[in-house]
Residue frames relative to the residue before (quaternion, step in Angstrom):
aa qw qx qy qz dx dy dz
M 1.0000 0.0000 0.0000 0.0000 0.00 0.00 0.00
S 0.4372 -0.6997 0.4976 0.2677 3.61 -0.87 0.94
D 0.6613 -0.4951 0.3764 0.4193 3.57 -1.32 0.33
E 0.6479 0.5250 -0.3243 0.4466 3.57 1.01 -0.84
Q 0.6656 0.4923 -0.3046 0.4710 3.58 0.95 -0.89
N 0.6453 0.5231 -0.3195 0.4559 3.56 1.02 -0.84
S 0.6282 0.5344 -0.3295 0.4595 3.58 1.05 -0.81
K 0.6645 0.5029 -0.3031 0.4622 3.57 0.93 -0.92
A 0.6602 0.5266 -0.3110 0.4360 3.55 1.03 -0.81
T 0.7094 0.4626 -0.2685 0.4590 3.58 1.08 -0.74
V 0.4839 0.6790 -0.4432 0.3291 3.60 1.16 -0.29
P 0.6699 0.4847 -0.3347 0.4519 3.66 0.77 -0.85
R 0.6433 0.5181 -0.3357 0.4528 3.60 0.98 -0.77
R 0.6433 0.5055 -0.3215 0.4767 3.57 0.99 -0.81
M 0.6563 0.5117 -0.3144 0.4567 3.55 0.99 -0.83
R 0.6351 0.5231 -0.3378 0.4571 3.57 1.00 -0.77
R 0.6495 0.5013 -0.3174 0.4754 3.58 0.98 -0.82
F 0.6428 0.5199 -0.3214 0.4617 3.55 0.96 -0.88
L 0.6796 0.4974 -0.3000 0.4480 3.57 0.82 -0.99
A 0.6492 0.5206 -0.3246 0.4497 3.57 0.93 -0.87
T 0.6806 0.4807 -0.2893 0.4712 3.58 0.90 -0.93
A 0.6842 0.4982 -0.2903 0.4465 3.56 0.90 -0.96
V 0.6430 0.5182 -0.3336 0.4548 3.59 0.95 -0.81
V 0.6499 0.5065 -0.3241 0.4648 3.61 0.94 -0.82
L 0.6682 0.4966 -0.3017 0.4646 3.57 0.92 -0.91
M 0.6723 0.4897 -0.2995 0.4674 3.58 0.89 -0.92
A 0.6276 0.5341 -0.3404 0.4527 3.58 1.00 -0.78
A 0.6593 0.5109 -0.3121 0.4548 3.58 0.94 -0.86
L 0.6909 0.4740 -0.2851 0.4655 3.59 0.89 -0.91
H 0.6492 0.4918 -0.3178 0.4854 3.59 1.03 -0.72
L 0.6005 0.5483 -0.3531 0.4627 3.58 1.11 -0.66
Y 0.6270 0.5288 -0.3302 0.4670 3.57 1.03 -0.78
I 0.6524 0.5055 -0.3204 0.4649 3.60 0.89 -0.88
G 0.6754 0.4972 -0.2966 0.4568 3.57 0.87 -0.95
W 0.6484 0.5355 -0.3059 0.4464 3.58 0.96 -0.91
R 0.7469 0.4215 -0.2227 0.4636 3.57 0.95 -0.90
L 0.7627 0.3875 -0.2101 0.4734 3.61 1.06 -0.61
L 0.6884 0.5409 -0.3212 0.3611 3.59 0.67 -1.07
P 0.6742 0.4927 -0.3393 0.4329 3.67 0.79 -0.78
D 0.7062 0.4762 -0.2678 0.4503 3.61 1.10 -0.62
L 0.6004 0.6001 -0.3510 0.3952 3.60 1.25 -0.11
G 0.3874 -0.7492 0.4654 0.2682 3.59 1.25 -0.10
L 0.2216 0.8275 -0.4889 0.1647 3.58 1.04 0.79
S 0.4601 -0.6227 0.5541 0.3059 3.52 -1.30 0.50
G 0.7280 -0.4022 0.3030 0.4652 3.56 -1.28 -0.05
A 0.6666 0.4880 -0.2992 0.4775 3.57 0.96 -0.87
G 0.6268 0.5428 -0.3300 0.4511 3.56 1.08 -0.73
W 0.6292 0.5232 -0.3243 0.4745 3.56 1.04 -0.79
I 0.6548 0.5110 -0.3168 0.4579 3.57 0.89 -0.91
A 0.6646 0.5008 -0.3043 0.4636 3.58 0.93 -0.89
G 0.6753 0.5059 -0.2980 0.4464 3.59 0.90 -0.91
V 0.6800 0.4705 -0.2856 0.4844 3.56 0.90 -0.95
G 0.6419 0.5324 -0.3248 0.4461 3.57 1.00 -0.82
F 0.6483 0.5138 -0.3185 0.4628 3.58 0.95 -0.86
L 0.6697 0.4966 -0.3078 0.4584 3.60 0.88 -0.89
C 0.6381 0.5198 -0.3286 0.4633 3.59 1.02 -0.73
V 0.6589 0.4992 -0.3051 0.4728 3.58 0.91 -0.92
S 0.6602 0.5160 -0.3089 0.4499 3.58 0.90 -0.92
S 0.6753 0.5058 -0.3057 0.4412 3.59 0.87 -0.91
L 0.6808 0.4576 -0.2844 0.4962 3.61 1.16 -0.50
M 0.7135 0.4899 -0.2717 0.4208 3.58 0.86 -0.96
I 0.5889 0.5815 -0.3883 0.4052 3.61 1.04 -0.57
P 0.7208 0.3991 -0.2839 0.4905 3.67 0.68 -0.88
F 0.6402 0.5117 -0.3443 0.4579 3.62 1.00 -0.69
G 0.6169 0.5354 -0.3457 0.4617 3.58 1.08 -0.60
M 0.6547 0.5123 -0.3089 0.4620 3.59 1.01 -0.79
A 0.7594 0.3783 -0.1956 0.4918 3.58 1.03 -0.76
A 0.3977 0.7802 -0.4400 0.1986 3.59 1.26 -0.20
R 0.6572 0.5318 -0.3336 0.4172 3.62 0.88 -0.84
F 0.6958 0.4592 -0.2709 0.4813 3.60 1.21 -0.43
V 0.8155 0.3048 -0.1201 0.4772 3.59 1.02 -0.72
V 0.7118 0.4134 -0.2527 0.5086 3.61 1.23 -0.21
R 0.0207 0.7675 -0.6402 0.0260 3.56 -1.03 0.86
P 0.5156 -0.1532 -0.8430 -0.0021 1.58 -2.11 1.35
I 0.7297 -0.4379 0.3021 0.4296 3.56 -1.34 0.22
A 0.6172 0.5595 -0.3538 0.4252 3.59 0.99 -0.79
L 0.6585 0.4839 -0.3052 0.4889 3.58 1.02 -0.78
A 0.6176 0.5455 -0.3398 0.4534 3.58 1.01 -0.79
D 0.6482 0.5200 -0.3197 0.4553 3.57 0.98 -0.83
R 0.6445 0.5145 -0.3282 0.4606 3.59 1.00 -0.77
V 0.6387 0.5113 -0.3219 0.4764 3.57 1.01 -0.81
T 0.6382 0.5250 -0.3208 0.4628 3.57 1.01 -0.82
W 0.6198 0.5499 -0.3375 0.4467 3.57 0.99 -0.86
V 0.6820 0.4781 -0.2980 0.4664 3.60 0.79 -0.98
G 0.6751 0.5007 -0.2960 0.4538 3.56 0.88 -0.94
A 0.6626 0.5131 -0.3094 0.4494 3.58 0.98 -0.83
L 0.6421 0.5148 -0.3247 0.4661 3.59 0.97 -0.81
L 0.6766 0.4831 -0.2890 0.4747 3.56 0.95 -0.89
M 0.6086 0.5521 -0.3548 0.4460 3.58 1.07 -0.67
G 0.6467 0.5242 -0.3191 0.4531 3.56 0.98 -0.84
L 0.6687 0.4850 -0.2910 0.4827 3.56 0.95 -0.90
F 0.6604 0.5237 -0.3068 0.4422 3.57 0.89 -0.95
S 0.6324 0.5542 -0.3444 0.4176 3.59 0.91 -0.89
T 0.7047 0.4443 -0.2659 0.4851 3.57 0.86 -0.95
L 0.6348 0.5394 -0.3305 0.4436 3.57 0.99 -0.82
L 0.6505 0.5208 -0.3166 0.4532 3.59 0.96 -0.83
V 0.6779 0.4902 -0.2959 0.4611 3.58 0.85 -0.96
L 0.6832 0.4835 -0.2938 0.4617 3.59 0.89 -0.91
T 0.6148 0.5355 -0.3475 0.4631 3.59 1.07 -0.66
L 0.6521 0.5026 -0.3086 0.4763 3.56 0.98 -0.83
L 0.6609 0.4950 -0.3096 0.4715 3.61 0.94 -0.85
R 0.6142 0.5403 -0.3421 0.4624 3.58 1.08 -0.72
D 0.6490 0.5190 -0.3280 0.4493 3.58 0.93 -0.86
I 0.6394 0.5054 -0.3284 0.4774 3.57 1.04 -0.73
A 0.6637 0.5095 -0.3079 0.4529 3.59 0.94 -0.90
L 0.6423 0.5537 -0.3296 0.4149 3.62 1.01 -0.78
I 0.5139 0.6228 -0.4257 0.4083 3.57 1.23 -0.29
F 0.7753 0.3478 -0.1560 0.5036 3.55 1.08 -0.80
L 0.6664 0.5078 -0.2966 0.4583 3.62 1.24 -0.24
P 0.5642 -0.5850 0.4497 0.3704 3.60 -1.15 0.54
V 0.6441 -0.5531 0.3770 0.3703 3.56 -1.20 0.54
T 0.5775 0.6139 -0.3689 0.3918 3.59 1.17 -0.49
Y 0.6412 0.5356 -0.3215 0.4457 3.59 1.24 -0.32
R 0.4315 0.7346 -0.4562 0.2570 3.60 1.22 -0.12
L 0.6769 0.4769 -0.3016 0.4727 3.62 0.88 -0.87
D 0.6837 0.4918 -0.2997 0.4482 3.58 0.75 -1.01
S 0.6804 0.4899 -0.3006 0.4546 3.59 0.91 -0.86
A 0.6276 0.5237 -0.3431 0.4627 3.61 1.06 -0.67
V 0.6455 0.5005 -0.3130 0.4846 3.58 0.99 -0.84
L 0.6391 0.5350 -0.3236 0.4479 3.59 0.99 -0.84
V 0.6243 0.5352 -0.3402 0.4561 3.59 0.98 -0.79
L 0.6734 0.4883 -0.3015 0.4661 3.60 0.87 -0.92
A 0.6706 0.5033 -0.3037 0.4526 3.59 0.91 -0.90
L 0.6728 0.4883 -0.3021 0.4665 3.59 0.90 -0.88
A 0.6404 0.5243 -0.3314 0.4529 3.59 0.96 -0.81
A 0.6616 0.4926 -0.3047 0.4762 3.58 0.96 -0.85
F 0.6571 0.5189 -0.3098 0.4506 3.60 0.95 -0.89
V 0.6801 0.4854 -0.2932 0.4647 3.60 0.82 -0.98
T 0.6585 0.5104 -0.3127 0.4561 3.58 0.97 -0.82
L 0.6606 0.5011 -0.3086 0.4661 3.60 0.96 -0.83
V 0.6761 0.4720 -0.2944 0.4831 3.58 0.85 -0.95
G 0.6471 0.5282 -0.3155 0.4503 3.57 0.99 -0.82
Y 0.6309 0.5274 -0.3262 0.4663 3.56 1.06 -0.74
I 0.6566 0.5046 -0.3122 0.4656 3.57 0.89 -0.91
N 0.6564 0.5136 -0.3078 0.4589 3.59 0.94 -0.88
A 0.6875 0.4985 -0.2863 0.4436 3.58 0.95 -0.86
R 0.7521 0.4434 -0.2228 0.4337 3.57 0.91 -0.88
R 0.5704 0.5720 -0.4069 0.4265 3.62 1.17 -0.25
I 0.5567 -0.5635 0.4735 0.3852 3.56 -1.23 0.45
P 0.5123 -0.6929 0.3992 0.3131 3.62 -0.68 1.02
R 0.4573 -0.6427 0.5441 0.2859 3.50 -1.23 0.61
V 0.5213 -0.6296 0.4775 0.3223 3.56 -1.29 0.32
A 0.1969 -0.7469 0.6262 0.1064 3.55 -0.95 0.98
H 0.2088 -0.7912 0.5673 0.0929 3.58 -0.65 1.15
V 0.0088 -0.8097 0.5831 -0.0663 3.55 -0.72 1.12
T 0.1791 -0.7646 0.6108 0.1012 3.58 -0.95 0.92
V 0.1116 -0.7865 0.6065 0.0334 3.56 -0.88 1.00
S 0.2529 -0.7815 0.5576 0.1198 3.57 -0.70 1.11
I 0.0879 -0.8114 0.5778 -0.0084 3.57 -0.61 1.19
A 0.4118 -0.7053 0.5216 0.2469 3.57 -0.81 1.00
D 0.8487 0.1175 -0.1188 0.5017 3.57 -1.08 0.84
L 0.2613 0.7743 -0.5321 0.2213 3.57 1.06 0.70
P 0.4517 -0.6942 0.4794 0.2901 3.63 -0.69 1.00
A 0.6341 -0.5858 0.3598 0.3539 3.56 -1.04 0.82
P 0.6650 0.5068 -0.3434 0.4278 3.67 0.84 -0.76
L 0.6881 0.4762 -0.2819 0.4694 3.60 1.22 -0.40
H 0.4178 0.6772 -0.4936 0.3511 3.58 1.24 0.12
G 0.8088 0.1949 -0.1735 0.5270 3.57 -0.60 1.13
F 0.3552 0.7215 -0.5093 0.3064 3.62 1.23 0.21
T 0.1690 -0.8242 0.5373 0.0585 3.59 -0.77 1.00
I 0.1183 -0.7563 0.6424 0.0368 3.49 -1.15 0.85
A 0.1708 -0.7605 0.6186 0.0990 3.58 -0.76 1.02
Q 0.1154 -0.8164 0.5655 0.0165 3.55 -0.73 1.10
I 0.0120 0.7339 -0.6786 -0.0279 3.51 -1.14 0.82
T 0.0374 0.7989 -0.5963 0.0693 3.55 -1.12 0.62
D 0.8418 0.1890 -0.1184 0.4916 3.56 -1.25 0.41
L 0.1478 0.8088 -0.5455 0.1626 3.53 0.84 1.04
H 0.1111 -0.8585 0.4927 0.0890 3.57 1.15 -0.70
V 0.0699 0.7869 -0.6010 0.1214 3.56 0.71 1.10
G 0.3135 0.7461 -0.5249 0.2638 3.57 -0.71 1.05
P 0.8601 -0.1220 0.0665 0.4909 3.59 -1.02 -0.73
T 0.8134 0.2512 -0.1320 0.5078 3.63 0.95 -0.73
I 0.6943 0.3654 -0.2759 0.5553 3.62 1.23 -0.15
K 0.0414 -0.8458 0.5280 -0.0639 3.54 -0.43 1.28
R 0.8279 -0.3011 0.1845 0.4358 3.52 -1.39 -0.11
A 0.6562 0.5281 -0.3352 0.4221 3.63 0.85 -0.89
Y 0.6464 0.5062 -0.3167 0.4750 3.57 0.99 -0.81
V 0.6515 0.5178 -0.3133 0.4575 3.58 0.92 -0.92
A 0.6521 0.5138 -0.3152 0.4598 3.59 0.94 -0.87
G 0.6393 0.5272 -0.3230 0.4572 3.59 1.02 -0.76
V 0.6303 0.5221 -0.3196 0.4774 3.56 1.06 -0.79
V 0.6706 0.5038 -0.3023 0.4528 3.60 0.87 -0.93
D 0.6308 0.5314 -0.3360 0.4547 3.60 0.96 -0.80
R 0.6923 0.4625 -0.2815 0.4770 3.58 0.87 -0.93
L 0.6254 0.5449 -0.3268 0.4529 3.57 1.07 -0.75
N 0.7012 0.4734 -0.2762 0.4560 3.59 0.81 -0.96
A 0.5952 0.5822 -0.3625 0.4188 3.58 1.10 -0.60
L 0.6060 0.5681 -0.3484 0.4343 3.58 1.22 -0.42
E 0.2013 -0.8159 0.5106 0.1818 3.59 1.26 -0.46
P 0.1209 0.8385 -0.5227 0.0957 3.62 0.75 1.00
D 0.5755 -0.5666 0.4526 0.3780 3.54 -1.29 0.27
M 0.7797 -0.0745 0.0209 0.6214 3.59 1.14 -0.58
I 0.3126 -0.7227 0.5863 0.1906 3.53 -1.32 0.39
A 0.1443 -0.7730 0.6148 0.0600 3.56 -0.97 0.95
V 0.0988 -0.7719 0.6276 0.0228 3.55 -0.85 1.06
T 0.0978 -0.8708 0.4817 0.0076 3.56 -0.23 1.28
G 0.8201 -0.3861 0.1377 0.3992 3.53 0.70 1.18
D 0.8015 0.2851 -0.2557 0.4593 3.52 -1.43 0.29
L 0.1721 0.7950 -0.5544 0.1759 3.54 0.77 1.05
V 0.8371 0.2154 -0.0340 0.5017 3.57 0.97 -0.84
D 0.1038 -0.7329 0.6664 0.0892 3.51 -1.40 0.42
G 0.7225 0.3470 -0.2690 0.5340 3.56 0.21 1.27
E 0.6478 -0.5528 0.3785 0.3626 3.52 -1.33 0.19
V 0.6643 -0.5204 0.3673 0.3912 3.55 -1.25 0.54
A 0.6679 0.5279 -0.3181 0.4172 3.58 0.82 -0.96
V 0.6845 0.4819 -0.2770 0.4716 3.58 1.09 -0.73
L 0.8085 0.3397 -0.1292 0.4628 3.57 0.91 -0.95
R 0.3874 0.7538 -0.4751 0.2365 3.61 1.21 -0.14
H 0.6644 0.5115 -0.3065 0.4505 3.60 0.89 -0.90
H 0.7177 0.4759 -0.2607 0.4364 3.57 0.92 -0.90
I 0.7120 0.4287 -0.2605 0.4914 3.57 1.09 -0.59
A 0.4173 0.7613 -0.4269 0.2531 3.59 1.29 -0.22
P 0.6154 0.5655 -0.3833 0.3931 3.69 0.91 -0.65
L 0.5441 0.6242 -0.4117 0.3807 3.61 1.15 -0.37
A 0.5387 0.6144 -0.4044 0.4110 3.59 1.22 -0.32
D 0.6626 0.5157 -0.3009 0.4523 3.60 1.20 -0.44
M 0.4127 0.6954 -0.4936 0.3202 3.62 1.20 0.04
S 0.0424 -0.8280 0.5573 -0.0441 3.55 -0.83 1.00
A 0.1578 0.7568 -0.6224 0.1223 3.56 -0.95 0.94
R 0.6806 -0.5196 0.3302 0.3971 3.56 -1.15 0.63
H 0.8053 0.2531 -0.1197 0.5226 3.59 0.85 -0.98
G 0.6643 -0.5508 0.2997 0.4069 3.58 1.21 0.32
V 0.5171 -0.6248 0.5127 0.2817 3.50 -1.44 -0.09
F 0.0741 -0.7923 0.6055 0.0019 3.56 -0.83 1.06
A 0.0777 -0.8240 0.5605 -0.0275 3.55 -0.90 0.96
V 0.1323 -0.7419 0.6466 0.1183 3.51 -1.37 0.35
T 0.5463 -0.6188 0.4598 0.3274 3.53 -1.27 0.36
G 0.2186 -0.7326 0.6260 0.1536 3.52 -1.29 0.55
N 0.7140 -0.4447 0.3005 0.4495 3.57 -1.23 0.10
H 0.6624 0.5185 -0.3307 0.4277 3.62 0.99 -0.67
E 0.5485 0.5628 -0.4133 0.4601 3.61 1.17 -0.29
Y 0.6602 0.4917 -0.3106 0.4753 3.58 1.05 -0.72
Y 0.6205 0.5187 -0.3502 0.4725 3.60 1.06 -0.60
S 0.7608 0.4188 -0.1834 0.4605 3.58 1.08 -0.79
G 0.6294 -0.5199 0.3399 0.4670 3.62 1.25 0.05
V 0.1814 -0.8629 0.4603 0.1029 3.54 0.36 1.29
G 0.6308 0.5696 -0.3488 0.3950 3.60 0.93 -0.81
P 0.6987 0.4457 -0.2802 0.4844 3.60 0.73 -0.97
W 0.6683 0.5044 -0.3213 0.4423 3.58 0.99 -0.71
V 0.6110 0.5260 -0.3610 0.4687 3.61 1.00 -0.66
S 0.6436 0.5089 -0.3164 0.4762 3.59 1.01 -0.80
E 0.6678 0.5012 -0.3023 0.4599 3.58 0.95 -0.87
F 0.6271 0.5233 -0.3409 0.4655 3.59 0.98 -0.76
G 0.6422 0.5149 -0.3211 0.4684 3.56 1.01 -0.78
R 0.6429 0.5226 -0.3214 0.4586 3.56 0.99 -0.80
L 0.6843 0.4757 -0.2713 0.4815 3.57 1.16 -0.66
G 0.6417 -0.5819 0.3049 0.3959 3.57 1.26 0.16
M 0.5315 0.6119 -0.4201 0.4081 3.58 1.23 0.23
R 0.2997 -0.6991 0.6145 0.2093 3.56 -1.12 0.67
V 0.1799 -0.8014 0.5651 0.0776 3.57 -0.34 1.27
L 0.2004 -0.7932 0.5703 0.0737 3.57 -0.66 1.18
M 0.0719 -0.8058 0.5870 -0.0302 3.53 -0.51 1.28
N 0.7697 -0.2839 0.1318 0.5565 3.59 0.20 1.31
E 0.5994 0.5231 -0.3598 0.4874 3.56 0.93 0.96
H 0.2602 -0.7738 0.5597 0.1425 3.55 -1.27 0.18
V 0.1807 -0.7185 0.6498 0.1700 3.51 -1.41 0.15
V 0.3114 -0.7129 0.5933 0.2069 3.55 -1.27 0.45
L 0.1838 -0.7896 0.5802 0.0789 3.56 -0.70 1.13
E 0.2376 -0.7377 0.6155 0.1434 3.55 -1.13 0.75
H 0.0214 0.8114 -0.5785 0.0811 3.55 -0.66 1.16
D 0.8379 -0.1882 0.0819 0.5058 3.56 -0.44 1.27
G 0.7681 -0.3791 0.1850 0.4817 3.56 0.97 0.89
A 0.6837 0.4027 -0.2852 0.5376 3.59 1.28 0.00
S 0.3190 -0.7482 0.5552 0.1738 3.55 -1.24 0.50
L 0.0134 0.7582 -0.6508 -0.0368 3.52 -1.30 0.46
V 0.3812 -0.7220 0.5400 0.2044 3.54 -1.18 0.67
I 0.0857 -0.7588 0.6449 0.0327 3.54 -0.93 0.99
A 0.0001 0.8081 -0.5866 0.0537 3.57 -0.56 1.20
G 0.1004 -0.7940 0.5964 0.0614 3.54 -1.24 0.41
V 0.1850 -0.7701 0.6003 0.1107 3.53 -1.13 0.69
T 0.5568 -0.5557 0.4943 0.3699 3.51 -1.28 0.39
D 0.6941 -0.4788 0.3180 0.4335 3.57 -1.21 0.37
F 0.6537 -0.5489 0.3668 0.3699 3.54 -1.16 0.72
S 0.7508 0.3782 -0.1990 0.5037 3.59 1.06 -0.76
A 0.3600 0.7893 -0.4568 0.1969 3.62 1.26 0.00
G 0.6168 0.5804 -0.3455 0.4042 3.59 1.05 -0.69
Q 0.5929 0.5670 -0.3661 0.4391 3.59 1.20 -0.39
F 0.6959 0.4384 -0.2540 0.5089 3.57 1.26 -0.47
H 0.7786 -0.0143 0.0454 0.6257 3.57 1.02 -0.91
A 0.4405 -0.7281 0.4545 0.2632 3.57 -0.53 1.16
D 0.6946 0.4738 -0.2854 0.4600 3.59 1.00 -0.76
H 0.6298 0.5075 -0.3436 0.4771 3.61 1.28 0.07
T 0.3027 0.7852 -0.5029 0.1971 3.60 1.22 0.12
S 0.4713 -0.7065 0.4579 0.2628 3.56 -0.76 1.08
D 0.0655 0.8167 -0.5606 0.1202 3.58 -0.78 1.05
P 0.2360 -0.8051 0.5280 0.1312 3.64 -0.05 1.23
A 0.6289 0.5366 -0.3497 0.4407 3.61 0.99 -0.73
R 0.6517 0.5001 -0.3084 0.4798 3.57 1.00 -0.82
A 0.6290 0.5520 -0.3372 0.4311 3.57 1.03 -0.77
L 0.7313 0.4126 -0.2287 0.4926 3.58 1.08 -0.70
A 0.4845 0.7007 -0.4264 0.3042 3.59 1.21 -0.42
G 0.8114 0.2595 -0.2111 0.4792 3.55 -0.97 0.93
S 0.5108 0.6356 -0.4361 0.3806 3.60 1.24 0.02
P 0.6174 -0.5497 0.3916 0.4040 3.62 -1.13 0.49
A 0.4596 -0.7295 0.4388 0.2531 3.57 -0.74 1.05
D 0.7288 0.4524 -0.2385 0.4554 3.59 1.09 -0.62
V 0.5283 0.6454 -0.4029 0.3769 3.61 1.24 0.20
T 0.0259 0.7627 -0.6444 0.0489 3.55 -0.95 1.03
P 0.5958 -0.2427 -0.7656 0.0026 1.55 -1.78 1.77
A 0.3282 -0.6605 0.6224 0.2619 3.50 -1.43 0.17
I 0.1021 -0.8257 0.5545 -0.0186 3.56 -0.51 1.26
L 0.1711 -0.7975 0.5754 0.0603 3.56 -0.85 1.03
L 0.2069 -0.7216 0.6474 0.1317 3.53 -1.06 0.87
A 0.1289 0.7828 -0.5890 0.1539 3.57 -0.58 1.18
H 0.4809 -0.7127 0.4166 0.2954 3.58 -0.54 1.12
Q 0.8030 0.2714 -0.1336 0.5134 3.59 0.76 -0.99
P 0.5315 -0.6483 0.4397 0.3224 3.61 -0.91 0.85
R 0.6332 0.5700 -0.3513 0.3884 3.61 1.05 -0.59
S 0.4759 0.6126 -0.4640 0.4278 3.58 1.26 0.31
A 0.4723 0.7432 -0.4055 0.2453 3.59 1.23 -0.40
P 0.6578 0.5028 -0.3623 0.4280 3.68 0.73 -0.78
A 0.6700 0.4751 -0.3022 0.4839 3.61 0.96 -0.80
A 0.6287 0.5310 -0.3332 0.4602 3.58 1.08 -0.70
A 0.6441 0.5132 -0.3185 0.4694 3.58 0.99 -0.81
E 0.6612 0.5052 -0.3034 0.4643 3.57 0.96 -0.87
A 0.6611 0.5119 -0.3077 0.4542 3.59 1.07 -0.74
G 0.5629 -0.6441 0.3685 0.3640 3.60 1.20 -0.38
F 0.3775 0.7266 -0.4968 0.2877 3.60 1.13 0.43
D 0.4172 -0.7002 0.5285 0.2376 3.55 -1.26 0.52
L 0.8036 0.0582 0.0237 0.5918 3.59 1.08 -0.77
Q 0.0877 -0.7675 0.6332 0.0478 3.56 -1.05 0.86
L 0.1672 -0.7655 0.6160 0.0808 3.56 -0.98 0.95
S 0.0347 0.8163 -0.5691 0.0923 3.56 -0.69 1.12
G 0.2020 -0.7392 0.6261 0.1440 3.51 -1.44 0.06
H 0.4176 0.7811 -0.4357 0.1602 3.54 -0.60 -1.29
T 0.7444 0.4601 -0.2546 0.4116 3.61 0.79 -0.95
H 0.2536 -0.7735 0.5217 0.2553 3.61 1.17 -0.63
G 0.5114 -0.6379 0.4182 0.3960 3.58 1.26 0.21
G 0.6619 -0.4690 0.2983 0.5030 3.57 1.30 0.27
Q 0.3032 -0.7998 0.4458 0.2640 3.58 1.35 -0.46
F 0.7486 -0.2859 0.1488 0.5794 3.60 0.79 -0.89
W 0.5670 -0.6135 0.4459 0.3213 3.50 -1.19 0.76
P 0.6229 -0.1466 -0.7637 -0.0847 1.62 -2.11 1.36
W 0.4094 0.7431 -0.4678 0.2477 3.60 1.25 0.02
S 0.5341 0.6183 -0.4035 0.4119 3.58 1.23 -0.35
L 0.6005 0.5779 -0.3587 0.4204 3.59 1.17 -0.49
F 0.6961 0.4961 -0.2727 0.4416 3.58 1.17 -0.53
V 0.4858 0.6898 -0.4278 0.3242 3.61 1.22 -0.38
P 0.6738 0.5095 -0.3302 0.4211 3.66 0.81 -0.82
L 0.5385 0.6117 -0.4124 0.4072 3.60 1.20 -0.23
Q 0.7644 0.3194 -0.1795 0.5305 3.60 1.19 -0.54
Q 0.7988 0.2625 -0.1031 0.5314 3.57 0.98 -0.84
P 0.4873 -0.6858 0.4503 0.2990 3.62 -0.97 0.76
F 0.7833 0.1735 -0.0912 0.5899 3.59 1.18 -0.50
T 0.3264 -0.7706 0.5212 0.1673 3.58 -0.88 0.97
A 0.7752 -0.1843 0.1654 0.5811 3.58 0.92 -0.91
G 0.7512 0.4212 -0.2899 0.4174 3.55 -1.24 0.49
L 0.6453 -0.5354 0.4121 0.3565 3.52 -1.42 -0.12
H 0.0290 0.7962 -0.5997 0.0743 3.54 -0.84 1.08
R 0.3308 -0.7383 0.5595 0.1802 3.56 -1.29 0.35
L 0.0060 -0.7508 0.6605 -0.0025 3.53 -1.12 0.80
G 0.7826 -0.1188 0.0329 0.6102 3.55 -0.03 1.28
R 0.7836 -0.2379 0.2026 0.5369 3.59 -0.73 -1.05
L 0.5867 0.6051 -0.3531 0.4062 3.58 1.30 -0.22
W 0.2378 -0.7142 0.6414 0.1483 3.52 -1.04 0.93
I 0.0923 -0.7703 0.6286 0.0541 3.58 -1.06 0.80
Y 0.0601 -0.7710 0.6322 0.0476 3.54 -0.84 0.98
T 0.1164 -0.7911 0.6000 0.0234 3.55 -0.75 1.15
S 0.2858 -0.7735 0.5479 0.1413 3.55 -0.53 1.21
R 0.4768 -0.6534 0.5079 0.2962 3.56 -1.20 0.58
G 0.6019 -0.5937 0.3482 0.4050 3.58 1.27 0.00
T 0.4253 -0.7213 0.5042 0.2111 3.52 -1.19 0.68
G 0.7476 0.2536 -0.1763 0.5880 3.59 1.22 -0.36
Y 0.3880 -0.6643 0.5455 0.3326 3.56 -0.93 -0.95
W 0.2552 -0.7428 0.5874 0.1952 3.55 -1.27 0.20
G 0.7945 0.2444 -0.1987 0.5193 3.56 -1.02 0.82
P 0.8408 -0.0324 0.0316 0.5394 3.60 -0.76 -0.99
P 0.3960 -0.6779 0.5521 0.2809 3.62 -0.96 0.76
K 0.4325 0.6894 -0.4255 0.3957 3.52 0.48 1.27
R 0.0905 0.7538 -0.6461 0.0791 3.55 -0.89 1.04
F 0.1043 0.7825 -0.6019 0.1208 3.53 -0.70 1.12
G 0.8241 0.0959 -0.1138 0.5466 3.55 -0.47 1.24
A 0.7452 0.2616 -0.1823 0.5857 3.59 1.27 0.10
P 0.1036 -0.8502 0.5132 0.0557 3.61 0.42 1.19
S 0.4970 -0.6254 0.5082 0.3218 3.55 -1.14 0.67
E 0.1031 -0.8247 0.5558 0.0172 3.56 -1.16 0.47
I 0.1974 -0.6341 0.7200 0.2014 3.43 -1.51 0.34
T 0.2174 -0.8249 0.5138 0.0915 3.58 -0.59 1.09
L 0.0994 -0.7530 0.6464 0.0725 3.55 -1.05 0.81
L 0.1026 -0.8042 0.5853 0.0104 3.55 -0.43 1.29
R 0.1404 -0.7850 0.6017 0.0461 3.54 -0.94 0.97
L 0.2975 -0.7576 0.5545 0.1734 3.59 -0.77 1.03
E 0.0060 0.7809 -0.6234 0.0392 3.53 -0.94 0.99
P 0.5526 -0.6075 0.4340 0.3705 3.62 -1.11 0.51
A 0.4882 -0.6457 0.4980 0.3109 3.55 -1.07 0.73
R 0.4542 -0.6753 0.5123 0.2743 3.54 -1.05 0.81
E 0.4841 -0.6619 0.4889 0.2974 3.55 -1.00 0.83
């Protein structure tokens, strides 16, 4: 049996193990929610049946939604299962956190607050999930960012870069959303477009139709892209070819020199920070990306999916790094955990002479939910640093 055949044969076994583990974990967490909330809600018999039934369905659909693309056919049905699981995951995440916070608060509150606090948990969870859904599904607004670059040549004053990242076209983000992003992006009329990874969640054959509007992206100096970790999960080789077919210049530890009104700037890109775990020859290397570039050109701009490429980018001599990956945390409280892996969660930061801008992302991953971390299309404007 070939390696490819063996890999295909083991996928169902891995999925079965994943589903078994996830269902047990979800059942335990949903049992905790039911144990802590349902008795305090004063439910009738029908109310108990509805509450227990909902928790049972949720505990099953969340893991099945995560695994649907591997175990459900046809793809259209898998997407529907994913949609249900993703919506329930968003609600469950908030419900679990609020239930835990309620239990902590009840240590200090009189017993008479048990009913009111249980109702409040349900109301807040529903409100946050609804608002988060609306925020996630709307076409992102434009975030305007000014970056001050020392010794910026006069022709580059006001040079604009439109950035999109973490679009995550897949089971719940489809062609209409992508087309809306492209329309808003092109209306900015940027000098160049930077695409900083995680465009897709799925195979080329499945998503080609939905990602096709990206071919309409337009900028004076073109569209430059780098890979994110999800491109490697989805088959990086075919996707790099597809991105090229759509008109993107994919920078794989390499750079180009752009000429703009008589001035030059370097645009470099690295493979995802974790790419070496998938292909040794794809190991991310900012120094290699800049090697051979003109020494007297300012600025040197790096496209790097993950913010944690920044220390190597600063050492290599870049002036600006554009990243994504974090989604700005997407929704609380998971935003609190991003700093455990990444040095920057969102916005503009400085590391030595290097500026790092981390976008909150143009799409979302998992639950269609954004709360406290709005999605964005970013328009960065280069300006000279003040003396």
